[in-house]
N, CA, C and O atoms as CSV, one atom per row, in Angstrom:
chain,resi,resn,atom,element,x,y,z
A,1,MET,N,N,0.852,-1.155,0.000
A,1,MET,CA,C,0.000,0.000,0.000
A,1,MET,C,C,0.897,1.216,0.000
A,1,MET,O,O,1.866,1.290,0.755
A,2,ASP,N,N,0.574,2.147,-0.834
A,2,ASP,CA,C,1.471,3.297,-0.944
A,2,ASP,C,C,0.886,4.583,-0.370
A,2,ASP,O,O,1.551,5.619,-0.381
A,3,PHE,N,N,-0.337,4.534,0.126
A,3,PHE,CA,C,-0.962,5.671,0.824
A,3,PHE,C,C,-1.217,6.875,-0.075
A,3,PHE,O,O,-1.436,7.975,0.433
A,4,THR,N,N,-1.195,6.700,-1.390
A,4,THR,CA,C,-1.569,7.784,-2.291
A,4,THR,C,C,-3.044,7.596,-2.655
A,4,THR,O,O,-3.606,6.523,-2.438
A,5,ASP,N,N,-3.667,8.638,-3.209
A,5,ASP,CA,C,-5.061,8.498,-3.644
A,5,ASP,C,C,-5.181,7.416,-4.709
A,5,ASP,O,O,-6.117,6.616,-4.682
A,6,GLU,N,N,-4.236,7.389,-5.649
A,6,GLU,CA,C,-4.270,6.372,-6.692
A,6,GLU,C,C,-4.116,4.972,-6.099
A,6,GLU,O,O,-4.836,4.048,-6.479
A,7,GLY,N,N,-3.184,4.821,-5.177
A,7,GLY,CA,C,-2.991,3.531,-4.523
A,7,GLY,C,C,-4.243,3.076,-3.791
A,7,GLY,O,O,-4.585,1.894,-3.806
A,8,ASN,N,N,-4.917,4.010,-3.156
A,8,ASN,CA,C,-6.143,3.682,-2.438
A,8,ASN,C,C,-7.231,3.195,-3.400
A,8,ASN,O,O,-8.004,2.297,-3.065
A,9,ARG,N,N,-7.284,3.785,-4.585
A,9,ARG,CA,C,-8.297,3.376,-5.571
A,9,ARG,C,C,-8.018,1.983,-6.120
A,9,ARG,O,O,-8.953,1.261,-6.466
A,10,THR,N,N,-6.752,1.595,-6.205
A,10,THR,CA,C,-6.401,0.326,-6.850
A,10,THR,C,C,-5.975,-0.757,-5.867
A,10,THR,O,O,-5.565,-1.839,-6.288
A,11,TYR,N,N,-6.061,-0.496,-4.594
A,11,TYR,CA,C,-5.488,-1.400,-3.600
A,11,TYR,C,C,-6.188,-2.742,-3.509
A,11,TYR,O,O,-5.538,-3.747,-3.224
A,12,GLY,N,N,-7.487,-2.791,-3.739
A,12,GLY,CA,C,-8.199,-4.055,-3.585
A,12,GLY,C,C,-8.958,-4.115,-2.272
A,12,GLY,O,O,-9.024,-5.162,-1.628
A,13,TRP,N,N,-9.528,-2.989,-1.881
A,13,TRP,CA,C,-10.220,-2.925,-0.590
A,13,TRP,C,C,-11.417,-3.853,-0.507
A,13,TRP,O,O,-11.805,-4.243,0.594
A,14,ASP,N,N,-12.017,-4.221,-1.633
A,14,ASP,CA,C,-13.190,-5.099,-1.589
A,14,ASP,C,C,-12.890,-6.395,-0.843
A,14,ASP,O,O,-13.709,-6.861,-0.052
A,15,GLY,N,N,-11.727,-6.975,-1.091
A,15,GLY,CA,C,-11.351,-8.206,-0.395
A,15,GLY,C,C,-11.215,-8.002,1.099
A,15,GLY,O,O,-11.616,-8.860,1.885
A,16,PHE,N,N,-10.652,-6.870,1.497
A,16,PHE,CA,C,-10.501,-6.582,2.918
A,16,PHE,C,C,-11.856,-6.297,3.558
A,16,PHE,O,O,-12.115,-6.718,4.685
A,17,ASP,N,N,-12.725,-5.579,2.833
A,17,ASP,CA,C,-14.074,-5.328,3.346
A,17,ASP,C,C,-14.806,-6.642,3.572
A,17,ASP,O,O,-15.491,-6.816,4.580
A,18,HIS,N,N,-14.656,-7.568,2.626
A,18,HIS,CA,C,-15.287,-8.883,2.782
A,18,HIS,C,C,-14.714,-9.621,3.996
A,18,HIS,O,O,-15.465,-10.216,4.768
A,19,ALA,N,N,-13.418,-9.585,4.164
A,19,ALA,CA,C,-12.796,-10.281,5.300
A,19,ALA,C,C,-13.366,-9.787,6.626
A,19,ALA,O,O,-13.547,-10.569,7.559
A,20,LEU,N,N,-13.645,-8.497,6.707
A,20,LEU,CA,C,-14.166,-7.937,7.960
A,20,LEU,C,C,-15.585,-8.390,8.276
A,20,LEU,O,O,-16.045,-8.222,9.405
A,21,THR,N,N,-16.288,-8.960,7.300
A,21,THR,CA,C,-17.653,-9.434,7.547
A,21,THR,C,C,-17.679,-10.870,8.066
A,21,THR,O,O,-18.729,-11.360,8.481
A,22,LEU,N,N,-16.538,-11.540,8.044
A,22,LEU,CA,C,-16.479,-12.954,8.428
A,22,LEU,C,C,-16.331,-13.101,9.937
A,22,LEU,O,O,-15.921,-12.155,10.610
A,23,PRO,N,N,-16.662,-14.282,10.482
A,23,PRO,CA,C,-16.388,-14.546,11.900
A,23,PRO,C,C,-14.886,-14.385,12.161
A,23,PRO,O,O,-14.088,-14.576,11.244
A,24,PRO,N,N,-14.485,-14.041,13.383
A,24,PRO,CA,C,-13.083,-13.702,13.669
A,24,PRO,C,C,-12.036,-14.681,13.141
A,24,PRO,O,O,-11.064,-14.248,12.522
A,25,ALA,N,N,-12.199,-15.971,13.362
A,25,ALA,CA,C,-11.168,-16.927,12.907
A,25,ALA,C,C,-11.068,-16.927,11.384
A,25,ALA,O,O,-9.968,-16.976,10.835
A,26,GLU,N,N,-12.212,-16.871,10.702
A,26,GLU,CA,C,-12.201,-16.838,9.242
A,26,GLU,C,C,-11.656,-15.511,8.728
A,26,GLU,O,O,-10.947,-15.473,7.723
A,27,ALA,N,N,-11.986,-14.427,9.418
A,27,ALA,CA,C,-11.494,-13.103,9.008
A,27,ALA,C,C,-9.974,-13.056,9.082
A,27,ALA,O,O,-9.325,-12.504,8.194
A,28,MET,N,N,-9.404,-13.631,10.135
A,28,MET,CA,C,-7.943,-13.668,10.277
A,28,MET,C,C,-7.309,-14.405,9.108
A,28,MET,O,O,-6.343,-13.933,8.508
A,29,ARG,N,N,-7.860,-15.552,8.798
A,29,ARG,CA,C,-7.310,-16.375,7.710
A,29,ARG,C,C,-7.415,-15.633,6.378
A,29,ARG,O,O,-6.472,-15.637,5.587
A,30,GLU,N,N,-8.560,-14.997,6.133
A,30,GLU,CA,C,-8.761,-14.269,4.881
A,30,GLU,C,C,-7.826,-13.067,4.798
A,30,GLU,O,O,-7.266,-12.793,3.737
A,31,PHE,N,N,-7.651,-12.350,5.899
A,31,PHE,CA,C,-6.732,-11.214,5.930
A,31,PHE,C,C,-5.313,-11.675,5.586
A,31,PHE,O,O,-4.616,-11.020,4.811
A,32,MET,N,N,-4.891,-12.794,6.159
A,32,MET,CA,C,-3.558,-13.319,5.853
A,32,MET,C,C,-3.458,-13.729,4.385
A,32,MET,O,O,-2.440,-13.484,3.738
A,33,ARG,N,N,-4.512,-14.352,3.861
A,33,ARG,CA,C,-4.499,-14.795,2.468
A,33,ARG,C,C,-4.376,-13.610,1.516
A,33,ARG,O,O,-3.761,-13.725,0.455
A,34,LEU,N,N,-4.959,-12.471,1.892
A,34,LEU,CA,C,-4.891,-11.280,1.055
A,34,LEU,C,C,-3.491,-10.663,1.007
A,34,LEU,O,O,-3.246,-9.768,0.199
A,35,GLN,N,N,-2.590,-11.117,1.840
A,35,GLN,CA,C,-1.240,-10.564,1.892
A,35,GLN,C,C,-0.238,-11.332,1.038
A,35,GLN,O,O,0.853,-10.836,0.757
A,36,VAL,N,N,-0.610,-12.549,0.624
A,36,VAL,CA,C,0.349,-13.408,-0.078
A,36,VAL,C,C,-0.127,-13.758,-1.483
A,36,VAL,O,O,-1.305,-13.606,-1.807
A,37,ALA,N,N,0.796,-14.226,-2.308
A,37,ALA,CA,C,0.478,-14.622,-3.679
A,37,ALA,C,C,-0.366,-15.894,-3.685
A,37,ALA,O,O,-0.350,-16.675,-2.733
A,38,ALA,N,N,-1.095,-16.081,-4.769
A,38,ALA,CA,C,-1.857,-17.316,-4.947
A,38,ALA,C,C,-0.902,-18.499,-4.865
A,38,ALA,O,O,0.215,-18.442,-5.378
A,39,GLY,N,N,-1.343,-19.558,-4.223
A,39,GLY,CA,C,-0.527,-20.750,-4.127
A,39,GLY,C,C,0.371,-20.808,-2.900
A,39,GLY,O,O,0.925,-21.865,-2.597
A,40,VAL,N,N,0.528,-19.694,-2.183
A,40,VAL,CA,C,1.328,-19.708,-0.958
A,40,VAL,C,C,0.484,-20.344,0.138
A,40,VAL,O,O,-0.635,-19.908,0.405
A,41,GLU,N,N,1.027,-21.373,0.766
A,41,GLU,CA,C,0.301,-22.050,1.837
A,41,GLU,C,C,0.490,-21.299,3.143
A,41,GLU,O,O,1.612,-21.017,3.562
A,42,LEU,N,N,-0.630,-20.981,3.777
A,42,LEU,CA,C,-0.569,-20.329,5.083
A,42,LEU,C,C,-0.335,-21.384,6.150
A,42,LEU,O,O,-0.758,-22.528,5.987
A,43,PRO,N,N,0.329,-21.022,7.235
A,43,PRO,CA,C,0.525,-21.993,8.308
A,43,PRO,C,C,-0.808,-22.365,8.948
A,43,PRO,O,O,-1.757,-21.582,8.935
A,44,ALA,N,N,-0.862,-23.544,9.495
A,44,ALA,CA,C,-2.074,-23.981,10.188
A,44,ALA,C,C,-2.290,-23.120,11.430
A,44,ALA,O,O,-1.339,-22.696,12.087
A,45,ALA,N,N,-3.537,-22.878,11.729
A,45,ALA,CA,C,-3.871,-22.100,12.920
A,45,ALA,C,C,-3.622,-22.943,14.168
A,45,ALA,O,O,-3.819,-24.158,14.163
A,46,SER,N,N,-3.189,-22.282,15.225
A,46,SER,CA,C,-2.996,-22.968,16.505
A,46,SER,C,C,-4.355,-23.310,17.098
A,46,SER,O,O,-5.278,-22.496,17.081
A,47,VAL,N,N,-4.466,-24.528,17.622
A,47,VAL,CA,C,-5.708,-24.943,18.272
A,47,VAL,C,C,-5.347,-25.444,19.655
A,47,VAL,O,O,-4.604,-26.420,19.769
A,48,PRO,N,N,-5.830,-24.832,20.686
A,48,PRO,CA,C,-6.564,-23.574,20.689
A,48,PRO,C,C,-5.600,-22.411,20.438
A,48,PRO,O,O,-4.396,-22.534,20.661
A,49,PRO,N,N,-6.142,-21.280,19.972
A,49,PRO,CA,C,-5.257,-20.131,19.736
A,49,PRO,C,C,-4.732,-19.576,21.055
A,49,PRO,O,O,-5.403,-19.683,22.082
A,50,PRO,N,N,-3.538,-18.983,21.037
A,50,PRO,CA,C,-3.021,-18.373,22.262
A,50,PRO,C,C,-3.925,-17.214,22.692
A,50,PRO,O,O,-4.585,-16.606,21.850
A,51,PRO,N,N,-3.961,-16.904,23.989
A,51,PRO,CA,C,-4.868,-15.854,24.490
A,51,PRO,C,C,-4.706,-14.508,23.790
A,51,PRO,O,O,-5.699,-13.810,23.582
A,52,TRP,N,N,-3.485,-14.124,23.421
A,52,TRP,CA,C,-3.277,-12.812,22.800
A,52,TRP,C,C,-3.937,-12.698,21.429
A,52,TRP,O,O,-4.160,-11.589,20.944
A,53,MET,N,N,-4.251,-13.832,20.800
A,53,MET,CA,C,-4.914,-13.794,19.496
A,53,MET,C,C,-6.318,-13.204,19.578
A,53,MET,O,O,-6.868,-12.786,18.558
A,54,ALA,N,N,-6.901,-13.164,20.755
A,54,ALA,CA,C,-8.242,-12.586,20.904
A,54,ALA,C,C,-8.254,-11.118,20.495
A,54,ALA,O,O,-9.303,-10.597,20.114
A,55,ASN,N,N,-7.105,-10.440,20.567
A,55,ASN,CA,C,-7.017,-9.018,20.187
A,55,ASN,C,C,-6.820,-8.814,18.692
A,55,ASN,O,O,-6.999,-7.701,18.197
A,56,ARG,N,N,-6.464,-9.844,17.975
A,56,ARG,CA,C,-6.128,-9.696,16.559
A,56,ARG,C,C,-7.264,-9.169,15.686
A,56,ARG,O,O,-7.023,-8.263,14.889
A,57,PRO,N,N,-8.489,-9.686,15.792
A,57,PRO,CA,C,-9.545,-9.148,14.912
A,57,PRO,C,C,-9.728,-7.633,15.065
A,57,PRO,O,O,-9.871,-6.929,14.066
A,58,ALA,N,N,-9.724,-7.137,16.278
A,58,ALA,CA,C,-9.863,-5.689,16.496
A,58,ALA,C,C,-8.644,-4.955,15.946
A,58,ALA,O,O,-8.778,-3.860,15.401
A,59,GLY,N,N,-7.465,-5.542,16.082
A,59,GLY,CA,C,-6.254,-4.927,15.544
A,59,GLY,C,C,-6.288,-4.831,14.034
A,59,GLY,O,O,-5.858,-3.828,13.465
A,60,ILE,N,N,-6.794,-5.863,13.381
A,60,ILE,CA,C,-6.908,-5.850,11.922
A,60,ILE,C,C,-7.915,-4.800,11.480
A,60,ILE,O,O,-7.668,-4.072,10.519
A,61,GLN,N,N,-9.038,-4.715,12.167
A,61,GLN,CA,C,-10.031,-3.688,11.838
A,61,GLN,C,C,-9.428,-2.296,11.979
A,61,GLN,O,O,-9.643,-1.440,11.121
A,62,ALA,N,N,-8.677,-2.061,13.049
A,62,ALA,CA,C,-8.054,-0.751,13.273
A,62,ALA,C,C,-6.999,-0.473,12.199
A,62,ALA,O,O,-6.901,0.651,11.706
A,63,PHE,N,N,-6.212,-1.485,11.835
A,63,PHE,CA,C,-5.193,-1.316,10.800
A,63,PHE,C,C,-5.831,-0.931,9.469
A,63,PHE,O,O,-5.385,0.012,8.814
A,64,ILE,N,N,-6.872,-1.655,9.068
A,64,ILE,CA,C,-7.524,-1.378,7.787
A,64,ILE,C,C,-8.116,0.027,7.788
A,64,ILE,O,O,-7.972,0.763,6.811
A,65,ALA,N,N,-8.778,0.400,8.876
A,65,ALA,CA,C,-9.371,1.750,8.951
A,65,ALA,C,C,-8.290,2.824,8.862
A,65,ALA,O,O,-8.460,3.816,8.152
A,66,ALA,N,N,-7.183,2.637,9.573
A,66,ALA,CA,C,-6.101,3.633,9.551
A,66,ALA,C,C,-5.443,3.699,8.176
A,66,ALA,O,O,-5.146,4.787,7.683
A,67,ALA,N,N,-5.216,2.552,7.558
A,67,ALA,CA,C,-4.577,2.524,6.238
A,67,ALA,C,C,-5.451,3.201,5.187
A,67,ALA,O,O,-4.936,3.827,4.261
A,68,ARG,N,N,-6.747,3.081,5.324
A,68,ARG,CA,C,-7.636,3.723,4.353
A,68,ARG,C,C,-7.667,5.235,4.519
A,68,ARG,O,O,-7.894,5.960,3.551
A,69,ARG,N,N,-7.442,5.716,5.732
A,69,ARG,CA,C,-7.500,7.162,5.991
A,69,ARG,C,C,-6.197,7.882,5.683
A,69,ARG,O,O,-6.226,9.033,5.247
A,70,TYR,N,N,-5.063,7.241,5.896
A,70,TYR,CA,C,-3.765,7.905,5.813
A,70,TYR,C,C,-3.400,8.190,4.356
A,70,TYR,O,O,-3.668,7.368,3.479
A,71,ARG,N,N,-2.799,9.336,4.094
A,71,ARG,CA,C,-2.374,9.692,2.742
A,71,ARG,C,C,-0.948,10.237,2.743
A,71,ARG,O,O,-0.527,10.918,3.678
A,72,VAL,N,N,-0.218,9.924,1.678
A,72,VAL,CA,C,1.113,10.466,1.419
A,72,VAL,C,C,1.077,11.024,0.005
A,72,VAL,O,O,0.583,10.375,-0.917
A,73,GLU,N,N,1.594,12.211,-0.154
A,73,GLU,CA,C,1.669,12.804,-1.496
A,73,GLU,C,C,2.731,12.059,-2.309
A,73,GLU,O,O,3.804,11.759,-1.786
A,74,PRO,N,N,2.448,11.758,-3.577
A,74,PRO,CA,C,3.406,11.012,-4.398
A,74,PRO,C,C,4.801,11.637,-4.432
A,74,PRO,O,O,5.792,10.908,-4.469
A,75,ASP,N,N,4.903,12.958,-4.420
A,75,ASP,CA,C,6.220,13.603,-4.437
A,75,ASP,C,C,7.037,13.282,-3.189
A,75,ASP,O,O,8.267,13.302,-3.236
A,76,ALA,N,N,6.376,12.991,-2.089
A,76,ALA,CA,C,7.104,12.637,-0.864
A,76,ALA,C,C,7.907,11.350,-1.074
A,76,ALA,O,O,9.011,11.213,-0.547
A,77,TYR,N,N,7.356,10.418,-1.836
A,77,TYR,CA,C,8.104,9.196,-2.138
A,77,TYR,C,C,9.299,9.493,-3.037
A,77,TYR,O,O,10.385,8.947,-2.843
A,78,ARG,N,N,9.093,10.348,-4.003
A,78,ARG,CA,C,10.197,10.680,-4.920
A,78,ARG,C,C,11.345,11.385,-4.193
A,78,ARG,O,O,12.509,11.234,-4.564
A,79,ARG,N,N,11.013,12.145,-3.169
A,79,ARG,CA,C,12.046,12.877,-2.423
A,79,ARG,C,C,12.764,12.010,-1.386
A,79,ARG,O,O,13.795,12.424,-0.855
A,80,PHE,N,N,12.252,10.838,-1.094
A,80,PHE,CA,C,12.855,9.996,-0.060
A,80,PHE,C,C,14.241,9.551,-0.513
A,80,PHE,O,O,14.361,8.892,-1.546
A,81,PRO,N,N,15.300,9.898,0.239
A,81,PRO,CA,C,16.661,9.695,-0.250
A,81,PRO,C,C,17.278,8.324,0.045
A,81,PRO,O,O,18.312,7.986,-0.531
A,82,ALA,N,N,16.683,7.550,0.907
A,82,ALA,CA,C,17.318,6.300,1.339
A,82,ALA,C,C,16.802,5.104,0.539
A,82,ALA,O,O,15.739,5.183,-0.077
A,83,PRO,N,N,17.542,4.006,0.544
A,83,PRO,CA,C,17.055,2.796,-0.113
A,83,PRO,C,C,15.848,2.237,0.656
A,83,PRO,O,O,15.678,2.498,1.847
A,84,VAL,N,N,15.031,1.475,-0.043
A,84,VAL,CA,C,13.851,0.852,0.556
A,84,VAL,C,C,13.956,-0.647,0.328
A,84,VAL,O,O,14.187,-1.099,-0.793
A,85,TYR,N,N,13.786,-1.411,1.394
A,85,TYR,CA,C,13.842,-2.868,1.298
A,85,TYR,C,C,12.513,-3.394,0.777
A,85,TYR,O,O,11.453,-3.026,1.284
A,86,PHE,N,N,12.566,-4.238,-0.213
A,86,PHE,CA,C,11.361,-4.872,-0.736
A,86,PHE,C,C,11.615,-6.361,-0.837
A,86,PHE,O,O,12.580,-6.798,-1.463
A,87,SER,N,N,10.741,-7.135,-0.217
A,87,SER,CA,C,10.853,-8.586,-0.326
A,87,SER,C,C,9.488,-9.085,-0.760
A,87,SER,O,O,8.586,-9.215,0.068
A,88,GLY,N,N,9.323,-9.361,-2.019
A,88,GLY,CA,C,7.991,-9.634,-2.516
A,88,GLY,C,C,7.802,-10.923,-3.274
A,88,GLY,O,O,6.792,-11.067,-3.963
A,89,SER,N,N,8.705,-11.854,-3.188
A,89,SER,CA,C,8.592,-13.035,-4.038
A,89,SER,C,C,7.357,-13.871,-3.748
A,89,SER,O,O,6.840,-14.529,-4.650
A,90,ARG,N,N,6.877,-13.862,-2.528
A,90,ARG,CA,C,5.683,-14.640,-2.189
A,90,ARG,C,C,4.533,-13.744,-1.762
A,90,ARG,O,O,3.524,-14.215,-1.239
A,91,SER,N,N,4.697,-12.454,-1.990
A,91,SER,CA,C,3.679,-11.486,-1.613
A,91,SER,C,C,2.561,-11.444,-2.644
A,91,SER,O,O,2.719,-11.902,-3.775
A,92,HIS,N,N,1.446,-10.892,-2.236
A,92,HIS,CA,C,0.324,-10.692,-3.150
A,92,HIS,C,C,0.789,-9.778,-4.285
A,92,HIS,O,O,1.595,-8.877,-4.052
A,93,PRO,N,N,0.303,-9.992,-5.494
A,93,PRO,CA,C,0.736,-9.158,-6.625
A,93,PRO,C,C,0.559,-7.655,-6.409
A,93,PRO,O,O,1.282,-6.867,-7.020
A,94,ARG,N,N,-0.387,-7.232,-5.552
A,94,ARG,CA,C,-0.558,-5.787,-5.329
A,94,ARG,C,C,0.718,-5.172,-4.777
A,94,ARG,O,O,1.023,-4.019,-5.084
A,95,TRP,N,N,1.477,-5.917,-3.964
A,95,TRP,CA,C,2.713,-5.376,-3.394
A,95,TRP,C,C,3.783,-5.239,-4.463
A,95,TRP,O,O,4.572,-4.295,-4.434
A,96,ILE,N,N,3.817,-6.168,-5.401
A,96,ILE,CA,C,4.810,-6.116,-6.472
A,96,ILE,C,C,4.557,-4.915,-7.368
A,96,ILE,O,O,5.503,-4.290,-7.846
A,97,GLU,N,N,3.282,-4.581,-7.603
A,97,GLU,CA,C,2.953,-3.381,-8.374
A,97,GLU,C,C,3.502,-2.133,-7.703
A,97,GLU,O,O,4.010,-1.239,-8.380
A,98,PHE,N,N,3.407,-2.063,-6.387
A,98,PHE,CA,C,3.899,-0.898,-5.664
A,98,PHE,C,C,5.419,-0.790,-5.764
A,98,PHE,O,O,5.963,0.311,-5.844
A,99,GLU,N,N,6.094,-1.922,-5.758
A,99,GLU,CA,C,7.557,-1.895,-5.837
A,99,GLU,C,C,8.017,-1.342,-7.176
A,99,GLU,O,O,8.996,-0.599,-7.243
A,100,SER,N,N,7.313,-1.702,-8.238
A,100,SER,CA,C,7.742,-1.252,-9.557
A,100,SER,C,C,7.198,0.124,-9.917
A,100,SER,O,O,7.678,0.754,-10.859
A,101,GLY,N,N,6.196,0.597,-9.168
A,101,GLY,CA,C,5.580,1.891,-9.485
A,101,GLY,C,C,6.354,2.994,-8.910
A,101,GLY,O,O,5.987,4.157,-9.074
């Protein structure tokens, strides 16, 4: 996600909106699936989940809401002087688009 208006329009929010409508365990799995490329196997869920996982659904909702609101002007990226690490070989294709854009 690049936090620009254009990035927000093309990010694929429909999938994230759908994930938020699912029961918590399914929403977590769907949110994780939206982060990786097709064919990447997600790890099996812990049964029972550790107690701290109870906070994850609310954290994901807060993350999605914040990411949708935040904006960066495209010129701010162009002015950034340092290298940026990108590791995208198994990432969802949306991340690879951002790396090349």
